[in-house]
C-alpha positions in Angstrom: -116.0 6.0 120.3 -118.6 5.3 123.1 -121.1 2.5 123.1 -124.0 4.6 121.8 -121.9 5.8 118.8 -121.0 2.2 118.0 -124.6 1.3 117.8 -125.8 4.3 115.9 -123.0 4.0 113.4 -124.3 0.5 112.5 -127.8 1.9 111.6 -128.7 3.7 108.4 -131.4 6.2 109.5 -134.2 6.2 107.0 -135.7 9.5 108.2 -134.4 13.1 108.4 -136.6 13.9 111.4 -134.4 15.0 114.4 -137.0 13.8 116.9 -137.0 10.3 115.5 -133.2 10.1 115.7 -133.3 11.3 119.3 -136.0 8.7 120.1 -133.9 5.9 118.6 -130.8 7.1 120.4 -132.7 7.1 123.7 -134.0 3.6 123.1 -130.5 2.4 122.2 -129.0 4.1 125.3 -131.5 2.4 127.6 -130.8 -1.0 125.9 -127.1 -0.5 126.5 -127.5 0.3 130.2 -129.9 -2.6 130.6 -127.5 -5.0 128.8 -124.5 -3.9 130.7 -126.4 -4.2 134.0 -127.7 -7.7 133.2 -125.0 -9.0 131.0 -127.6 -10.1 128.4 -130.6 -9.0 126.4 -133.4 -11.2 125.0 -134.8 -11.1 121.5 -138.2 -10.1 122.9 -136.6 -7.1 124.6 -135.1 -5.9 121.4 -138.2 -6.5 119.3 -140.4 -4.6 121.8 -138.0 -1.7 122.1 -136.8 -1.1 118.5 -138.9 0.5 115.7 -140.7 -1.9 113.3 -138.7 -0.7 110.3 -135.5 -2.1 111.9 -136.9 -5.5 112.7 -136.1 -8.1 110.0 -133.6 -5.8 108.2 -129.9 -5.8 108.0 -129.8 -3.1 110.6 -131.1 -5.5 113.2 -128.2 -7.9 112.5 -125.8 -5.0 112.8 -127.3 -4.0 116.2 -127.0 -7.6 117.5 -123.4 -7.7 116.4 -122.7 -4.3 118.0 -124.1 -5.6 121.3 -121.9 -8.7 121.0 -118.9 -6.4 120.5 -119.9 -4.7 123.8 -119.9 -8.2 125.5 -123.7 -8.2 125.8 -125.1 -11.6 125.1 -128.3 -11.8 122.9 -130.4 -14.8 123.8 -133.9 -16.1 123.4 -134.7 -16.4 127.1 -133.2 -15.0 130.3 -130.4 -17.4 131.5 -131.0 -19.1 134.8 -127.5 -18.8 136.1 -126.0 -15.3 135.5 -122.7 -16.4 136.9 -122.3 -19.0 134.2 -123.2 -16.4 131.6 -120.6 -14.0 132.9 -117.9 -16.6 133.1 -118.7 -17.7 129.6 -118.6 -14.1 128.4 -115.2 -13.5 130.1 -113.9 -16.7 128.6 -115.0 -15.6 125.1 -113.5 -12.2 125.7 -110.2 -13.7 126.6 -110.2 -15.9 123.5 -111.0 -12.9 121.4 -108.1 -11.0 123.0 -105.7 -13.8 122.3 -107.0 -13.9 118.7 -106.4 -10.1 118.3 -102.9 -10.5 119.7 -102.1 -13.2 117.2 -103.6 -11.1 114.4 -101.3 -8.2 115.4 -98.3 -10.5 115.5 -98.8 -11.9 112.0 -101.3 -10.0 109.9 -102.1 -11.4 106.5 -104.1 -10.2 103.5 -104.7 -13.8 102.2 -108.5 -14.1 102.2 -108.3 -17.9 102.6 -106.2 -17.6 105.8 -108.5 -14.8 107.2 -111.6 -16.9 106.5 -110.1 -20.0 108.1 -108.9 -18.0 111.2 -112.3 -16.5 111.8 -114.0 -19.9 111.2 -111.7 -21.5 113.7 -113.1 -19.3 116.5 -116.5 -21.0 116.3 -116.6 -24.2 118.4 -117.8 -27.5 116.9 -121.2 -28.9 117.9 -122.0 -32.2 119.6 -125.1 -34.2 118.7 -126.9 -32.6 121.6 -125.8 -29.1 120.5 -127.2 -29.8 117.0 -130.5 -30.9 118.4 -130.7 -27.7 120.5 -130.1 -25.5 117.5 -132.5 -27.6 115.3 -135.2 -27.2 118.0 -134.6 -23.4 118.0 -135.0 -23.4 114.2 -138.3 -25.4 114.6 -139.5 -23.1 117.3 -138.9 -20.1 115.0 -140.7 -21.8 112.1 -143.6 -23.0 114.4 -144.1 -19.5 115.9 -144.0 -17.9 112.4 -146.6 -20.4 111.2 -148.8 -19.5 114.2 -148.5 -15.8 113.4 -149.3 -16.5 109.7 -152.3 -18.6 110.6 -153.8 -15.5 112.4 -153.4 -13.4 109.3 -156.1 -13.6 106.6 -154.7 -15.1 103.4 -151.8 -17.5 104.1 -154.0 -20.5 105.2 -156.2 -20.0 102.1 -153.1 -19.9 99.9 -151.7 -23.2 101.1 -155.1 -25.0 101.0 -155.6 -23.7 97.4 -152.1 -25.0 96.4 -152.9 -28.4 97.8 -156.3 -28.6 96.1 -154.6 -27.6 92.8 -152.1 -30.4 93.2 -154.9 -32.9 93.8 -156.9 -31.5 90.8 -153.8 -31.9 88.4 -153.1 -35.5 89.5 -153.3 -37.5 86.3 -153.4 -41.0 87.7 -155.2 -41.5 91.0 -153.4 -44.7 91.6 -150.0 -43.0 91.6 -148.7 -41.7 94.9 -149.2 -38.0 95.1 -145.9 -36.0 95.2 -146.4 -33.4 97.9 -142.7 -32.3 98.0 -143.6 -29.1 96.1 -145.7 -27.9 99.1 -144.6 -29.5 102.3 -141.2 -30.7 103.5 -142.2 -32.4 106.7 -144.0 -32.0 110.1 -143.0 -30.1 113.2 -144.4 -32.4 115.9 -142.6 -31.5 119.1 -143.7 -34.7 120.9 -142.0 -37.0 118.3 -139.3 -39.1 120.0 -135.7 -38.8 118.7 -134.3 -42.3 117.9 -131.1 -43.4 119.4 -128.2 -43.2 116.9 -126.5 -46.3 118.3 -129.7 -48.3 117.9 -130.0 -47.2 114.3 -126.4 -48.1 113.5 -127.0 -51.5 115.1 -130.2 -52.1 113.1 -128.5 -51.1 109.8 -125.6 -53.5 110.4 -128.1 -56.3 111.1 -130.2 -55.4 108.0 -133.3 -54.7 110.1 -133.4 -51.0 109.7 -136.5 -49.6 108.1 -137.5 -46.0 107.1 -140.1 -44.2 109.1 -143.6 -45.2 108.1 -144.8 -41.6 107.9 -141.9 -40.4 105.7 -140.4 -41.5 102.4 -137.3 -40.5 100.5 -139.4 -38.0 98.5 -140.8 -36.3 101.6 -143.7 -36.9 104.0 -146.2 -39.7 103.5 -149.0 -38.4 101.2 -151.6 -40.2 103.4 -150.4 -38.3 106.5 -150.3 -35.1 104.5 -153.9 -35.7 103.3 -155.0 -36.2 106.9 -153.2 -33.0 108.1 -154.6 -30.9 105.3 -158.1 -32.3 105.8 -157.9 -31.3 109.5 -156.5 -27.9 108.4 -159.4 -27.3 106.0 -162.0 -28.4 108.6 -160.5 -26.1 111.3 -160.4 -23.2 108.8 -164.0 -23.6 107.8 -165.0 -23.8 111.5 -163.1 -20.5 112.1 -165.0 -19.0 109.2 -168.3 -19.9 110.7 -167.2 -18.4 114.0 -166.1 -15.2 112.3 -169.5 -14.8 110.8 -171.1 -14.9 114.3 -168.5 -13.4 116.6 -166.1 -10.5 116.6 -162.4 -11.1 116.1 -161.5 -10.4 119.7 -164.2 -12.5 121.4 -163.2 -15.6 123.5 -165.0 -18.0 121.1 -163.2 -16.6 118.0 -159.8 -16.7 119.8 -160.4 -20.3 120.8 -161.1 -21.2 117.2 -158.1 -19.3 116.0 -155.9 -21.1 118.5 -157.0 -24.4 117.1 -156.2 -23.3 113.6 -152.8 -22.1 114.8 -152.1 -25.4 116.4 -152.9 -27.4 113.2 -151.1 -24.9 110.9 -148.0 -24.7 113.0 -147.3 -28.4 112.6 -146.6 -28.0 108.8 -143.1 -27.5 107.6 -143.6 -25.8 104.2 -141.0 -25.7 101.5 -139.5 -22.2 100.8 -141.5 -21.9 97.5 -144.7 -22.0 99.7 -143.4 -20.2 102.8 -141.9 -17.2 101.0 -145.1 -16.0 99.3 -147.3 -16.1 102.5 -144.6 -14.3 104.5 -144.5 -11.7 101.7 -148.3 -11.2 102.2 -147.7 -9.7 105.6 -144.5 -7.9 104.7 -145.9 -6.3 101.5 -149.0 -5.0 103.5 -146.7 -3.6 106.2 -144.4 -2.0 103.6 -147.3 -0.3 102.0 -148.6 1.0 105.3 -145.1 2.3 106.3 -144.8 4.0 102.9 -148.1 5.8 103.5 -147.3 6.7 107.1 -143.9 8.1 105.9 -145.8 10.2 103.4 -148.2 11.5 106.0 -145.5 12.3 108.4 -143.4 14.2 105.9 -146.4 16.2 104.7 -147.5 17.1 108.2 -144.3 17.5 110.1 -141.7 18.5 107.5 -143.8 20.3 104.9 -146.6 21.8 107.0 -144.6 22.4 110.2 -146.9 20.5 112.7 -145.0 19.8 115.9 -144.1 16.1 116.3 -145.9 15.7 119.6 -149.1 17.2 118.2 -148.9 15.0 115.1 -148.4 11.8 117.1 -151.2 12.6 119.5 -153.8 13.2 116.8 -152.6 10.6 114.3 -152.5 7.8 116.8 -156.2 8.2 117.5 -157.5 7.9 113.9 -154.9 6.3 111.6 -157.3 5.3 108.9 -159.9 8.0 109.2 -159.9 10.9 106.8 -161.5 12.9 109.7 -157.9 13.2 110.9 -157.1 15.4 108.0 -160.3 17.4 108.4 -159.5 18.0 112.1 -156.0 19.3 111.3 -157.5 21.6 108.6 -160.1 23.1 110.9 -157.8 23.3 113.9 -157.2 27.1 113.4 -153.5 26.6 114.0 -150.9 28.4 111.9 -150.2 25.3 109.9 -154.0 24.7 109.0 -153.7 26.5 105.6 -150.7 24.3 104.6 -152.7 21.2 105.6 -155.5 22.5 103.3 -153.1 22.9 100.4 -151.9 19.3 100.9 -155.3 17.7 101.8 -155.6 15.7 98.6 -152.3 13.9 99.1 -153.0 13.3 102.8 -156.5 11.9 102.2 -155.1 9.6 99.5 -152.5 8.2 101.9 -155.1 7.7 104.6 -157.5 6.0 102.2 -154.7 3.7 100.9 -154.0 2.5 104.4 -157.7 2.0 105.0 -158.0 -0.1 101.9 -155.1 -2.4 103.0 -156.7 -2.8 106.4 -160.2 -3.5 105.1 -158.9 -6.0 102.5 -157.4 -8.1 105.4 -160.3 -7.4 107.8 -157.8 -6.0 110.4 -156.9 -2.7 111.8 -153.5 -1.0 111.1 -152.2 -1.6 114.7 -153.2 -5.3 114.3 -151.2 -5.5 111.0 -148.2 -3.9 112.7 -148.4 -6.3 115.6 -148.6 -9.3 113.3 -145.6 -8.1 111.3 -143.6 -7.5 114.5 -144.4 -11.0 115.8 -143.6 -12.5 112.4 -140.2 -10.7 112.2 -139.4 -11.8 115.8 -140.0 -15.5 114.9 -138.0 -15.2 111.6 -135.1 -13.6 113.5 -135.1 -16.6 116.0 -135.0 -19.0 113.1 -132.4 -17.0 111.2 -130.0 -16.7 114.1 -130.3 -20.4 114.8 -129.6 -21.3 111.2 -126.6 -18.9 111.3 -125.2 -20.8 114.4 -125.6 -24.2 112.7 -123.9 -23.0 109.5 -121.0 -21.3 111.2 -120.3 -24.4 113.3 -120.1 -26.6 110.2 -118.0 -24.4 107.9 -115.0 -26.7 108.6 -116.9 -29.6 107.0 -117.2 -27.5 103.8 -113.4 -26.9 103.8 -112.6 -30.6 104.2 -114.8 -31.6 101.3 -113.8 -28.7 99.0 -110.1 -29.7 99.4 -110.9 -32.9 97.5 -112.1 -31.0 94.4 -109.2 -28.7 93.8 -107.5 -28.4 90.4 -110.7 -29.1 88.6 -111.2 -25.7 87.0 -112.5 -23.6 90.0 -110.6 -21.6 92.5 -110.5 -22.9 96.0 -112.5 -20.0 97.4 -115.2 -20.6 94.7 -115.4 -24.2 95.8 -115.9 -23.1 99.4 -118.6 -20.7 98.4 -120.5 -23.3 96.4 -120.1 -25.7 99.3 -121.5 -23.1 101.7 -124.6 -22.8 99.5 -125.0 -26.6 99.8 -124.6 -26.3 103.5 -127.3 -23.7 103.7 -129.7 -26.0 101.8 -128.8 -28.8 104.2 -129.7 -26.7 107.2 -133.0 -25.9 105.7 -133.8 -29.6 105.1 -132.2 -31.2 108.1 -134.5 -33.4 110.2 -132.8 -34.2 113.5 -135.6 -36.6 114.5 -134.2 -39.2 112.1 -131.4 -39.7 114.6 -128.3 -38.8 112.5 -125.7 -36.2 113.0 -126.0 -33.1 110.8 -122.6 -33.6 109.3 -123.7 -37.0 107.9 -126.6 -35.4 106.2 -124.9 -32.2 105.1 -122.0 -34.0 103.3 -124.2 -35.1 100.4 -125.6 -31.6 99.9 -122.1 -30.0 100.0 -120.7 -32.5 97.5 -123.7 -32.1 95.2 -123.4 -28.3 95.2 -119.6 -28.4 94.5 -119.8 -31.0 91.7 -122.6 -29.2 90.0 -120.8 -25.9 90.1 -117.7 -27.6 88.6 -119.8 -29.0 85.8 -121.5 -25.7 85.2 -118.7 -23.2 85.7 -115.3 -24.8 85.3 -115.2 -25.2 81.5 -114.3 -22.3 79.2 -117.3 -23.3 77.0 -120.3 -24.0 79.3 -121.7 -27.5 79.0 -125.2 -28.3 80.5 -125.0 -30.3 83.8 -127.0 -33.2 82.3 -124.5 -33.5 79.4 -121.6 -33.4 81.8 -123.2 -36.2 83.8 -123.4 -38.3 80.6 -119.8 -37.5 79.8 -118.7 -38.6 83.3 -120.7 -41.9 83.0 -119.0 -42.6 79.6 -115.6 -41.9 81.1 -116.2 -44.3 84.0 -117.5 -47.0 81.6 -114.5 -46.5 79.3 -112.1 -47.1 82.2 -114.0 -50.1 83.3 -114.1 -51.7 79.8 -110.4 -50.9 79.3 -109.6 -53.1 82.4 -112.0 -55.8 81.3 -111.1 -56.0 77.6 -107.5 -54.9 77.7 -108.1 -52.4 75.0 -110.0 -49.1 74.5 -113.7 -49.7 74.1 -115.3 -48.9 70.7 -118.2 -46.5 70.1 -120.5 -49.5 69.5 -119.6 -51.1 72.8 -120.0 -47.9 74.8 -123.4 -47.4 73.1 -124.6 -50.8 74.0 -123.5 -50.5 77.7 -124.9 -47.0 78.0 -128.1 -47.9 76.2 -127.7 -44.7 74.1 -127.6 -44.2 70.3 -124.1 -44.1 68.8 -124.5 -40.5 67.6 -125.2 -39.4 71.2 -122.1 -41.2 72.5 -120.0 -39.5 69.8 -121.5 -36.1 70.6 -120.8 -36.6 74.3 -117.2 -37.6 73.6 -116.7 -34.5 71.4 -118.1 -32.4 74.3 -115.6 -34.0 76.7 -112.7 -32.5 74.7 -111.1 -29.6 76.6 -110.5 -26.4 74.6 -106.9 -25.0 74.6 -105.7 -21.4 74.2 -104.2 -20.3 70.9 -101.5 -18.6 73.0 -100.3 -21.9 74.4 -96.5 -22.1 73.7 -95.2 -25.0 71.6 -92.1 -26.8 72.8 -89.4 -25.0 74.7 -89.4 -22.0 72.5 -91.6 -19.3 74.0 -91.8 -17.4 70.7 -93.8 -20.2 69.0 -97.5 -20.7 69.9 -100.3 -22.8 68.6 -101.6 -19.7 66.9 -98.6 -19.7 64.5 -99.2 -23.3 63.5 -103.0 -23.2 62.8 -103.7 -23.1 59.0 -105.7 -20.3 57.6 -108.6 -22.0 55.7 -109.6 -18.7 54.1 -106.4 -18.6 52.0 -105.4 -21.1 49.3 -102.3 -23.0 50.2 -99.1 -22.4 48.0 -99.0 -26.1 47.0 -102.6 -26.1 45.7 -102.0 -22.8 44.0 -98.9 -24.1 42.2 -100.7 -27.3 41.2 -103.6 -25.4 39.8 -101.3 -23.1 37.8 -99.4 -26.1 36.5 -102.6 -27.9 35.4 -103.8 -24.8 33.5 -100.5 -24.4 31.6 -100.3 -28.1 30.7 -104.0 -28.1 29.6 -103.4 -25.1 27.3 -100.2 -26.7 25.9 -102.1 -30.0 25.1 -105.0 -28.2 23.5 -102.6 -26.5 21.0 -102.2 -29.9 19.4 -105.8 -29.8 18.3 -107.5 -27.7 15.6 -108.9 -24.4 16.7 -112.5 -25.7 16.3 -111.8 -28.9 18.3 -110.0 -26.9 21.1 -112.9 -24.4 21.4 -115.5 -27.2 21.5 -113.6 -28.9 24.4 -113.2 -25.6 26.2 -116.9 -24.9 26.0 -118.0 -28.5 26.9 -115.7 -28.7 30.0 -115.7 -25.0 31.0 -111.9 -24.6 30.6 -111.0 -20.9 31.2 -114.8 -20.2 31.3 -117.3 -19.5 34.1 -119.3 -22.7 33.4 -119.6 -25.6 31.0 -122.0 -25.8 28.1 -124.4 -28.5 26.7 -124.2 -30.0 23.2 -127.1 -27.8 22.1 -125.5 -24.6 23.4 -122.2 -25.4 21.6 -124.1 -26.4 18.4 -125.8 -23.0 18.3 -122.5 -21.3 18.7 -121.1 -23.2 15.6 -124.5 -23.3 13.8 -124.4 -27.2 13.6 -126.4 -30.0 15.2 -125.8 -31.5 18.6 -124.7 -34.8 16.9 -122.0 -33.0 15.0 -120.7 -31.4 18.1 -120.6 -34.8 19.8 -118.6 -36.2 16.9 -116.1 -33.3 17.1 -115.8 -33.8 20.9 -115.2 -37.6 20.6 -112.5 -37.0 17.9 -110.7 -34.4 20.0 -110.7 -36.6 23.1 -109.2 -39.5 21.0 -106.4 -37.2 20.0 -105.7 -36.3 23.6 -105.5 -39.9 24.7 -102.4 -40.3 22.6 -99.6 -41.2 25.0 -97.5 -38.2 24.0 -100.3 -35.9 25.3 -102.1 -38.0 28.0 -98.9 -38.6 30.0 -98.6 -34.9 30.7 -102.0 -34.9 32.4 -101.8 -38.2 34.3 -99.4 -36.7 36.9 -102.2 -34.3 38.0 -104.7 -37.1 38.4 -102.3 -39.0 40.7 -101.8 -35.8 42.7 
């Protein structure tokens, strides 16, 4: 398989048009030749050469991986020393060759070993290397923010979210929590503190947190100042837009100021994702309509591709494009006339999208392309940071084995925590990434154990309470020399006793009914569990004995006395009866029935009869 086949095999072609396939293959062929000649390709070269639909998709990642397999390095900027790049590439190639030889010598299907072997090929990062990657991430975020600032909608969305947060603040004296909007600032001029100086200050007790940031995120006063500047710049740009065209120097100068202010904000994903989706959704709608137009014109009506591209490129959102095709007098004009309603609808849909944003279709495409390029820079930098710290996840996950989750599951949960740490890492604080990421990895693993390890799922907050009670129980056992009582645990935990009892019940681990009992494999817990739906033989025998003895004792009474007692106490009947009900049965008064009942009970209290019934009372 040649290099071109390797690349095209990585791409899922979304079109059936042969000419588009040929165009893509020619682009890939030129990229291969250029990459082999230079030894590298830049992200800008790829984004400028490849179609828009591939940028930002999984196919773009596959293409980058294919170039890496061809020993073509993908980098952000052209390297200064090509010799160093080639030597590094040759060294990497030799390491990969050795790895392939070792794989051939001892192949394994164990996923853990395969994962660790691939992980071991990624070198560890120094503090300087972490800073370089963190700066690449920030550069990607900053560039994405600049692109979003030039697009109508994102800035307004963020300002509205901040205004809504201010409007819903209940107590003006309480510090505003802005962590739901902004995670920090991206000031490139901020100095990076010396790690050794921080450690020395901490040991001497003189270390203080940054004045502009707190444990809950950026300082609200700093955020207020930044958002005030953003709102002011945005209003100024609005006034310029009313007087000047979008492409004029004055408008571009105002837009540049807005981009400078907006690019300093590091938004949380909950804020960043919706504004990125604004651009991507508009672009997706335009692509869908363009695909419809192309299929109708080229595939269905038979217009040559060259003619279609020539005429469509001039008036993409003008319905006159459809009219010109219909009146062209070409053989396919009648087919265009038959499909004119669908074509005009697609063109008008694109025009509505462009008019809603105040941009042209080419401008929307260019914005989306620049945004995807910035996101790719950020994504690849995060990927490098994550892969270089996978060993840290392994070392932490080993401490949590035999707690109900498989080792690979622990690794995956730890990797999720590692990804969160990469998103939230702030290298300007002066600490190594591993120091910061450890907490996120542990938190992800422990929460997954609490949430997934048990057969019956217990909420995380309840498991945290159970763990606190267990720690307190061990502590009181050492202090008191005996197990702590529920009351003592309740006082120490400052919880009601019923909640402590409930937490202790939750802490009990369920066991399988198939668990064997003793050394005999034939006996399980299932065989020893009593069936509560069936009466036990002992109770059944006691009940039958009581019935027979009662009937024998009642034979010593007269027929009338025995019937009165049977009706009064419900013996061999569905229910007992009142004095009045029994009196109606015998046509006597209630008082007479009471006298008969008392006389019969006195007879039964005779030792000769009562001794037979006492044994059932003791039982």
